[in-house]
C-alpha positions as protocol buffer text, in pm:
chain_id: "A"
residue {
  index: 1
  type: MET
  ca { x: 3372 y: -2008 z: 979 }
}
residue {
  index: 2
  type: GLN
  ca { x: 3103 y: -2245 z: 982 }
}
residue {
  index: 3
  type: THR
  ca { x: 2781 y: -2087 z: 1079 }
}
residue {
  index: 4
  type: LEU
  ca { x: 2490 y: -2265 z: 1258 }
}
residue {
  index: 5
  type: ASP
  ca { x: 2289 y: -2307 z: 957 }
}
residue {
  index: 6
  type: SER
  ca { x: 2582 y: -2485 z: 767 }
}
residue {
  index: 7
  type: LEU
  ca { x: 2652 y: -2689 z: 1062 }
}
residue {
  index: 8
  type: ILE
  ca { x: 2278 y: -2798 z: 1040 }
}
residue {
  index: 9
  type: ASP
  ca { x: 2296 y: -2867 z: 719 }
}
residue {
  index: 10
  type: LEU
  ca { x: 2592 y: -3098 z: 743 }
}
residue {
  index: 11
  type: CYS
  ca { x: 2410 y: -3288 z: 986 }
}
residue {
  index: 12
  type: CYS
  ca { x: 2079 y: -3314 z: 833 }
}
residue {
  index: 13
  type: PRO
  ca { x: 2100 y: -3134 z: 474 }
}
residue {
  index: 14
  type: VAL
  ca { x: 1773 y: -3268 z: 324 }
}
residue {
  index: 15
  type: GLN
  ca { x: 1569 y: -3201 z: 644 }
}
residue {
  index: 16
  type: ALA
  ca { x: 1713 y: -2864 z: 694 }
}
residue {
  index: 17
  type: LYS
  ca { x: 1621 y: -2771 z: 323 }
}
residue {
  index: 18
  type: ARG
  ca { x: 1284 y: -2904 z: 349 }
}
residue {
  index: 19
  type: GLU
  ca { x: 1209 y: -2675 z: 668 }
}
residue {
  index: 20
  type: ARG
  ca { x: 1350 y: -2353 z: 511 }
}
residue {
  index: 21
  type: ARG
  ca { x: 1136 y: -2452 z: 223 }
}
residue {
  index: 22
  type: LYS
  ca { x: 822 y: -2500 z: 423 }
}
residue {
  index: 23
  type: GLU
  ca { x: 887 y: -2158 z: 596 }
}
residue {
  index: 24
  type: ALA
  ca { x: 934 y: -1988 z: 284 }
}
residue {
  index: 25
  type: ARG
  ca { x: 604 y: -2126 z: 101 }
}
residue {
  index: 26
  type: PRO
  ca { x: 357 y: -1848 z: 239 }
}
residue {
  index: 27
  type: GLY
  ca { x: 602 y: -1579 z: 117 }
}
residue {
  index: 28
  type: GLU
  ca { x: 625 y: -1750 z: -217 }
}
residue {
  index: 29
  type: LEU
  ca { x: 251 y: -1798 z: -271 }
}
residue {
  index: 30
  type: LEU
  ca { x: 185 y: -1441 z: -156 }
}
residue {
  index: 31
  type: GLN
  ca { x: 448 y: -1317 z: -448 }
}
residue {
  index: 32
  type: ALA
  ca { x: 291 y: -1532 z: -689 }
}
residue {
  index: 33
  type: ALA
  ca { x: -62 y: -1453 z: -616 }
}
residue {
  index: 34
  type: LEU
  ca { x: 14 y: -1079 z: -625 }
}
residue {
  index: 35
  type: ALA
  ca { x: 204 y: -1084 z: -980 }
}
residue {
  index: 36
  type: LEU
  ca { x: -106 y: -1294 z: -1098 }
}
residue {
  index: 37
  type: PHE
  ca { x: -390 y: -1075 z: -937 }
}
residue {
  index: 38
  type: VAL
  ca { x: -199 y: -765 z: -1128 }
}
residue {
  index: 39
  type: GLU
  ca { x: -174 y: -943 z: -1448 }
}
residue {
  index: 40
  type: LYS
  ca { x: -499 y: -1115 z: -1461 }
}
residue {
  index: 41
  type: GLY
  ca { x: -709 y: -950 z: -1223 }
}
residue {
  index: 42
  type: PHE
  ca { x: -900 y: -1132 z: -902 }
}
residue {
  index: 43
  type: ALA
  ca { x: -1164 y: -1300 z: -1072 }
}
residue {
  index: 44
  type: ALA
  ca { x: -965 y: -1455 z: -1373 }
}
residue {
  index: 45
  type: THR
  ca { x: -687 y: -1595 z: -1145 }
}
residue {
  index: 46
  type: ARG
  ca { x: -715 y: -1954 z: -1058 }
}
residue {
  index: 47
  type: VAL
  ca { x: -569 y: -2106 z: -746 }
}
residue {
  index: 48
  type: GLU
  ca { x: -396 y: -2373 z: -972 }
}
residue {
  index: 49
  type: GLU
  ca { x: -210 y: -2084 z: -1152 }
}
residue {
  index: 50
  type: ILE
  ca { x: -82 y: -1938 z: -800 }
}
residue {
  index: 51
  type: ALA
  ca { x: 39 y: -2260 z: -700 }
}
residue {
  index: 52
  type: ARG
  ca { x: 188 y: -2343 z: -1036 }
}
residue {
  index: 53
  type: ARG
  ca { x: 367 y: -2008 z: -1023 }
}
residue {
  index: 54
  type: ALA
  ca { x: 488 y: -2084 z: -663 }
}
residue {
  index: 55
  type: GLY
  ca { x: 604 y: -2426 z: -754 }
}
residue {
  index: 56
  type: VAL
  ca { x: 388 y: -2599 z: -512 }
}
residue {
  index: 57
  type: SER
  ca { x: 72 y: -2829 z: -577 }
}
residue {
  index: 58
  type: LYS
  ca { x: -297 y: -2692 z: -508 }
}
residue {
  index: 59
  type: GLY
  ca { x: -324 y: -2887 z: -202 }
}
residue {
  index: 60
  type: THR
  ca { x: -25 y: -2746 z: -53 }
}
residue {
  index: 61
  type: LEU
  ca { x: -149 y: -2390 z: -130 }
}
residue {
  index: 62
  type: PHE
  ca { x: -484 y: -2479 z: 83 }
}
residue {
  index: 63
  type: LEU
  ca { x: -268 y: -2583 z: 390 }
}
residue {
  index: 64
  type: TYR
  ca { x: -174 y: -2230 z: 415 }
}
residue {
  index: 65
  type: PHE
  ca { x: -480 y: -2041 z: 289 }
}
residue {
  index: 66
  type: ALA
  ca { x: -842 y: -2153 z: 311 }
}
residue {
  index: 67
  type: SER
  ca { x: -940 y: -1981 z: -25 }
}
residue {
  index: 68
  type: LYS
  ca { x: -856 y: -1736 z: -279 }
}
residue {
  index: 69
  type: GLU
  ca { x: -1017 y: -1483 z: -81 }
}
residue {
  index: 70
  type: GLU
  ca { x: -831 y: -1520 z: 210 }
}
residue {
  index: 71
  type: LEU
  ca { x: -521 y: -1530 z: 5 }
}
residue {
  index: 72
  type: PHE
  ca { x: -612 y: -1200 z: -138 }
}
residue {
  index: 73
  type: LYS
  ca { x: -645 y: -1078 z: 202 }
}
residue {
  index: 74
  type: ALA
  ca { x: -328 y: -1187 z: 323 }
}
residue {
  index: 75
  type: VAL
  ca { x: -147 y: -1020 z: 0 }
}
residue {
  index: 76
  type: VAL
  ca { x: -329 y: -694 z: 104 }
}
residue {
  index: 77
  type: ARG
  ca { x: -205 y: -737 z: 455 }
}
residue {
  index: 78
  type: ASP
  ca { x: 154 y: -837 z: 348 }
}
residue {
  index: 79
  type: ASN
  ca { x: 212 y: -558 z: 105 }
}
residue {
  index: 80
  type: ILE
  ca { x: -3 y: -262 z: 221 }
}
residue {
  index: 81
  type: VAL
  ca { x: -130 y: -290 z: 565 }
}
residue {
  index: 82
  type: GLY
  ca { x: 215 y: -327 z: 714 }
}
residue {
  index: 83
  type: GLN
  ca { x: 340 y: -24 z: 535 }
}
residue {
  index: 84
  type: LEU
  ca { x: 53 y: 169 z: 699 }
}
residue {
  index: 85
  type: ALA
  ca { x: 168 y: 59 z: 1048 }
}
residue {
  index: 86
  type: GLN
  ca { x: 517 y: 200 z: 972 }
}
residue {
  index: 87
  type: PHE
  ca { x: 374 y: 494 z: 860 }
}
residue {
  index: 88
  type: ALA
  ca { x: 187 y: 561 z: 1164 }
}
residue {
  index: 89
  type: HIS
  ca { x: 486 y: 485 z: 1375 }
}
residue {
  index: 90
  type: ALA
  ca { x: 708 y: 739 z: 1156 }
}
residue {
  index: 91
  type: ILE
  ca { x: 416 y: 1000 z: 1226 }
}
residue {
  index: 92
  type: ASP
  ca { x: 437 y: 943 z: 1605 }
}
residue {
  index: 93
  type: ALA
  ca { x: 841 y: 966 z: 1608 }
}
residue {
  index: 94
  type: PHE
  ca { x: 851 y: 1296 z: 1366 }
}
residue {
  index: 95
  type: ASP
  ca { x: 933 y: 1602 z: 1555 }
}
residue {
  index: 96
  type: GLY
  ca { x: 982 y: 1849 z: 1262 }
}
residue {
  index: 97
  type: PRO
  ca { x: 753 y: 2095 z: 1095 }
}
residue {
  index: 98
  type: THR
  ca { x: 415 y: 1933 z: 946 }
}
residue {
  index: 99
  type: PRO
  ca { x: 470 y: 2062 z: 602 }
}
residue {
  index: 100
  type: VAL
  ca { x: 803 y: 1848 z: 598 }
}
residue {
  index: 101
  type: LEU
  ca { x: 613 y: 1553 z: 750 }
}
residue {
  index: 102
  type: MET
  ca { x: 340 y: 1588 z: 476 }
}
residue {
  index: 103
  type: ARG
  ca { x: 589 y: 1587 z: 215 }
}
residue {
  index: 104
  type: SER
  ca { x: 775 y: 1296 z: 367 }
}
residue {
  index: 105
  type: PHE
  ca { x: 447 y: 1097 z: 409 }
}
residue {
  index: 106
  type: VAL
  ca { x: 345 y: 1139 z: 29 }
}
residue {
  index: 107
  type: HIS
  ca { x: 680 y: 1060 z: -120 }
}
residue {
  index: 108
  type: GLY
  ca { x: 713 y: 746 z: 131 }
}
residue {
  index: 109
  type: TRP
  ca { x: 362 y: 650 z: 38 }
}
residue {
  index: 110
  type: TRP
  ca { x: 472 y: 653 z: -344 }
}
residue {
  index: 111
  type: GLN
  ca { x: 787 y: 489 z: -276 }
}
residue {
  index: 112
  type: HIS
  ca { x: 667 y: 205 z: -62 }
}
residue {
  index: 113
  type: VAL
  ca { x: 328 y: 125 z: -206 }
}
residue {
  index: 114
  type: GLU
  ca { x: 244 y: 327 z: -526 }
}
residue {
  index: 115
  type: ALA
  ca { x: 573 y: 241 z: -705 }
}
residue {
  index: 116
  type: THR
  ca { x: 516 y: -128 z: -651 }
}
residue {
  index: 117
  type: ASN
  ca { x: 303 y: -399 z: -764 }
}
residue {
  index: 118
  type: SER
  ca { x: 65 y: -329 z: -447 }
}
residue {
  index: 119
  type: ALA
  ca { x: -47 y: -3 z: -639 }
}
residue {
  index: 120
  type: ALA
  ca { x: -239 y: -200 z: -887 }
}
residue {
  index: 121
  type: ILE
  ca { x: -461 y: -359 z: -589 }
}
residue {
  index: 122
  type: SER
  ca { x: -635 y: -19 z: -596 }
}
residue {
  index: 123
  type: LYS
  ca { x: -726 y: -31 z: -962 }
}
residue {
  index: 124
  type: LEU
  ca { x: -836 y: -412 z: -915 }
}
residue {
  index: 125
  type: MET
  ca { x: -1048 y: -310 z: -621 }
}
residue {
  index: 126
  type: ILE
  ca { x: -1217 y: -31 z: -825 }
}
residue {
  index: 127
  type: SER
  ca { x: -1283 y: -253 z: -1126 }
}
residue {
  index: 128
  type: GLU
  ca { x: -1379 y: -566 z: -947 }
}
residue {
  index: 129
  type: GLY
  ca { x: -1507 y: -466 z: -598 }
}
residue {
  index: 130
  type: ALA
  ca { x: -1850 y: -464 z: -709 }
}
residue {
  index: 131
  type: GLN
  ca { x: -1832 y: -858 z: -796 }
}
residue {
  index: 132
  type: PHE
  ca { x: -1678 y: -926 z: -458 }
}
residue {
  index: 133
  type: PRO
  ca { x: -1843 y: -703 z: -196 }
}
residue {
  index: 134
  type: GLU
  ca { x: -1666 y: -887 z: 104 }
}
residue {
  index: 135
  type: LEU
  ca { x: -1321 y: -802 z: -40 }
}
residue {
  index: 136
  type: ALA
  ca { x: -1437 y: -435 z: -113 }
}
residue {
  index: 137
  type: ALA
  ca { x: -1551 y: -388 z: 252 }
}
residue {
  index: 138
  type: PHE
  ca { x: -1220 y: -556 z: 369 }
}
residue {
  index: 139
  type: TYR
  ca { x: -1001 y: -328 z: 143 }
}
residue {
  index: 140
  type: ARG
  ca { x: -1214 y: -17 z: 264 }
}
residue {
  index: 141
  type: ALA
  ca { x: -1164 y: -111 z: 630 }
}
residue {
  index: 142
  type: GLU
  ca { x: -801 y: -245 z: 641 }
}
residue {
  index: 143
  type: VAL
  ca { x: -645 y: 23 z: 366 }
}
residue {
  index: 144
  type: ILE
  ca { x: -887 y: 313 z: 275 }
}
residue {
  index: 145
  type: GLU
  ca { x: -997 y: 413 z: 604 }
}
residue {
  index: 146
  type: PRO
  ca { x: -661 y: 370 z: 792 }
}
residue {
  index: 147
  type: ALA
  ca { x: -492 y: 554 z: 505 }
}
residue {
  index: 148
  type: GLN
  ca { x: -736 y: 831 z: 538 }
}
residue {
  index: 149
  type: GLN
  ca { x: -676 y: 844 z: 920 }
}
residue {
  index: 150
  type: LEU
  ca { x: -325 y: 880 z: 889 }
}
residue {
  index: 151
  type: ILE
  ca { x: -369 y: 1193 z: 654 }
}
residue {
  index: 152
  type: ALA
  ca { x: -624 y: 1331 z: 905 }
}
residue {
  index: 153
  type: ARG
  ca { x: -335 y: 1291 z: 1173 }
}
residue {
  index: 154
  type: VAL
  ca { x: -106 y: 1498 z: 986 }
}
residue {
  index: 155
  type: LEU
  ca { x: -348 y: 1760 z: 914 }
}
residue {
  index: 156
  type: ALA
  ca { x: -471 y: 1769 z: 1274 }
}
residue {
  index: 157
  type: ARG
  ca { x: -101 y: 1803 z: 1379 }
}
residue {
  index: 158
  type: GLY
  ca { x: -41 y: 2076 z: 1159 }
}
residue {
  index: 159
  type: GLN
  ca { x: -355 y: 2249 z: 1297 }
}
residue {
  index: 160
  type: ALA
  ca { x: -259 y: 2202 z: 1655 }
}
residue {
  index: 161
  type: ARG
  ca { x: 74 y: 2345 z: 1600 }
}
residue {
  index: 162
  type: GLY
  ca { x: -66 y: 2649 z: 1426 }
}
residue {
  index: 163
  type: GLU
  ca { x: 103 y: 2564 z: 1077 }
}
residue {
  index: 164
  type: PHE
  ca { x: -209 y: 2448 z: 899 }
}
residue {
  index: 165
  type: ARG
  ca { x: -566 y: 2646 z: 888 }
}
residue {
  index: 166
  type: SER
  ca { x: -863 y: 2420 z: 984 }
}
residue {
  index: 167
  type: VAL
  ca { x: -1010 y: 2210 z: 695 }
}
residue {
  index: 168
  type: ASP
  ca { x: -1316 y: 1980 z: 702 }
}
residue {
  index: 169
  type: ALA
  ca { x: -1195 y: 1676 z: 904 }
}
residue {
  index: 170
  type: GLN
  ca { x: -1391 y: 1430 z: 657 }
}
residue {
  index: 171
  type: TYR
  ca { x: -1320 y: 1577 z: 318 }
}
residue {
  index: 172
  type: GLY
  ca { x: -956 y: 1719 z: 389 }
}
residue {
  index: 173
  type: PRO
  ca { x: -797 y: 1384 z: 399 }
}
residue {
  index: 174
  type: LEU
  ca { x: -1006 y: 1256 z: 108 }
}
residue {
  index: 175
  type: VAL
  ca { x: -868 y: 1525 z: -124 }
}
residue {
  index: 176
  type: LEU
  ca { x: -513 y: 1433 z: -64 }
}
residue {
  index: 177
  type: LEU
  ca { x: -591 y: 1051 z: -72 }
}
residue {
  index: 178
  type: SER
  ca { x: -784 y: 1063 z: -375 }
}
residue {
  index: 179
  type: SER
  ca { x: -498 y: 1238 z: -569 }
}
residue {
  index: 180
  type: LEU
  ca { x: -283 y: 959 z: -440 }
}
residue {
  index: 181
  type: ILE
  ca { x: -523 y: 701 z: -585 }
}
residue {
  index: 182
  type: PHE
  ca { x: -535 y: 871 z: -899 }
}
residue {
  index: 183
  type: LEU
  ca { x: -163 y: 826 z: -939 }
}
residue {
  index: 184
  type: ALA
  ca { x: -191 y: 446 z: -875 }
}
residue {
  index: 185
  type: LEU
  ca { x: -459 y: 430 z: -1136 }
}
residue {
  index: 186
  type: TRP
  ca { x: -257 y: 634 z: -1395 }
}
residue {
  index: 187
  type: ARG
  ca { x: 39 y: 392 z: -1344 }
}
residue {
  index: 188
  type: ASN
  ca { x: -158 y: 64 z: -1388 }
}
residue {
  index: 189
  type: SER
  ca { x: -421 y: 188 z: -1644 }
}
residue {
  index: 190
  type: ALA
  ca { x: -352 y: 163 z: -2004 }
}
residue {
  index: 191
  type: THR
  ca { x: -631 y: 402 z: -2082 }
}
residue {
  index: 192
  type: LEU
  ca { x: -491 y: 670 z: -1850 }
}
residue {
  index: 193
  type: ALA
  ca { x: -132 y: 601 z: -1917 }
}
residue {
  index: 194
  type: GLY
  ca { x: -231 y: 636 z: -2296 }
}
residue {
  index: 195
  type: VAL
  ca { x: -296 y: 1053 z: -2253 }
}
residue {
  index: 196
  type: HIS
  ca { x: -18 y: 1242 z: -2348 }
}
residue {
  index: 197
  type: ASP
  ca { x: 186 y: 956 z: -2440 }
}
residue {
  index: 198
  type: GLY
  ca { x: 188 y: 847 z: -2085 }
}
residue {
  index: 199
  type: GLN
  ca { x: 430 y: 1120 z: -2005 }
}
residue {
  index: 200
  type: LEU
  ca { x: 368 y: 1160 z: -1618 }
}
residue {
  index: 201
  type: ASP
  ca { x: 637 y: 1185 z: -1384 }
}
residue {
  index: 202
  type: PRO
  ca { x: 548 y: 1080 z: -1041 }
}
residue {
  index: 203
  type: ARG
  ca { x: 784 y: 1301 z: -855 }
}
residue {
  index: 204
  type: ALA
  ca { x: 687 y: 1610 z: -1038 }
}
residue {
  index: 205
  type: TYR
  ca { x: 318 y: 1520 z: -992 }
}
residue {
  index: 206
  type: LEU
  ca { x: 341 y: 1465 z: -613 }
}
residue {
  index: 207
  type: ASP
  ca { x: 551 y: 1787 z: -580 }
}
residue {
  index: 208
  type: THR
  ca { x: 269 y: 1971 z: -752 }
}
residue {
  index: 209
  type: LEU
  ca { x: -7 y: 1814 z: -554 }
}
residue {
  index: 210
  type: LEU
  ca { x: 205 y: 1918 z: -230 }
}
residue {
  index: 211
  type: ASP
  ca { x: 264 y: 2244 z: -338 }
}
residue {
  index: 212
  type: THR
  ca { x: -96 y: 2315 z: -427 }
}
residue {
  index: 213
  type: CYS
  ca { x: -212 y: 2140 z: -96 }
}
residue {
  index: 214
  type: LEU
  ca { x: 52 y: 2312 z: 137 }
}
residue {
  index: 215
  type: SER
  ca { x: -23 y: 2642 z: -33 }
}
residue {
  index: 216
  type: GLY
  ca { x: -386 y: 2623 z: 49 }
}
residue {
  index: 217
  type: LEU
  ca { x: -321 y: 2470 z: 432 }
}
residue {
  index: 218
  type: SER
  ca { x: -58 y: 2701 z: 520 }
}
residue {
  index: 219
  type: ILE
  ca { x: -121 y: 2991 z: 761 }
}
residue {
  index: 220
  type: PRO
  ca { x: 74 y: 3308 z: 653 }
}
residue {
  index: 221
  type: PRO
  ca { x: 314 y: 3419 z: 934 }
}
residue {
  index: 222
  type: GLY
  ca { x: 133 y: 3667 z: 1177 }
}
residue {
  index: 223
  type: THR
  ca { x: -188 y: 3527 z: 1075 }
}
residue {
  index: 224
  type: ALA
  ca { x: -424 y: 3384 z: 1348 }
}
residue {
  index: 225
  type: PRO
  ca { x: -559 y: 3039 z: 1286 }
}
residue {
  index: 226
  type: SER
  ca { x: -943 y: 3037 z: 1177 }
}
residue {
  index: 227
  type: ALA
  ca { x: -1192 y: 2814 z: 1362 }
}
residue {
  index: 228
  type: ALA
  ca { x: -1311 y: 2529 z: 1147 }
}
């Protein structure tokens, strides 16, 4: 059975392919940019290299992105910020125990962010953020602070339901977030990965982190929650 796309191709195959190619270019440029930022870092990556890897001209790249900085922001939004929005919706929709939500959130963060090339962006920001303060401020506002707020929402949910004891609203989320960032750095750092021959099992690390955190957060049955 012929589809609408196949009929369009029969009528005007060249034009249809050109249109599809044009629509795909921003995504191809984002993929090429992410790969090169991971391989070489932000400062060392040239827009010509990104365009070449994406199979377009430098001029075509600038039709979609005004600068390398804007391209970097688009990479972050496409690969990380969108994931944060999905996590926020998942937290709102979850109706089970908060410890289960915490485990789901942490392992989901690993699967969808830290286990991908996106994790290298954290290392890149730590190593090059001082050279590019605008990008560092952007990353802090678009990624670090929203991630911290998501963890704070999970902690507040557990406290409101009488499942977690009260912890400092500022530093509690940072404790968990910093542990997740460490895992991203380990995965993308030759220096850290060389410790103990790089034998770090991400799932075992996360389970140990969660066991430790939840043990400290959980309120024993029959115990009244303490004030913050």
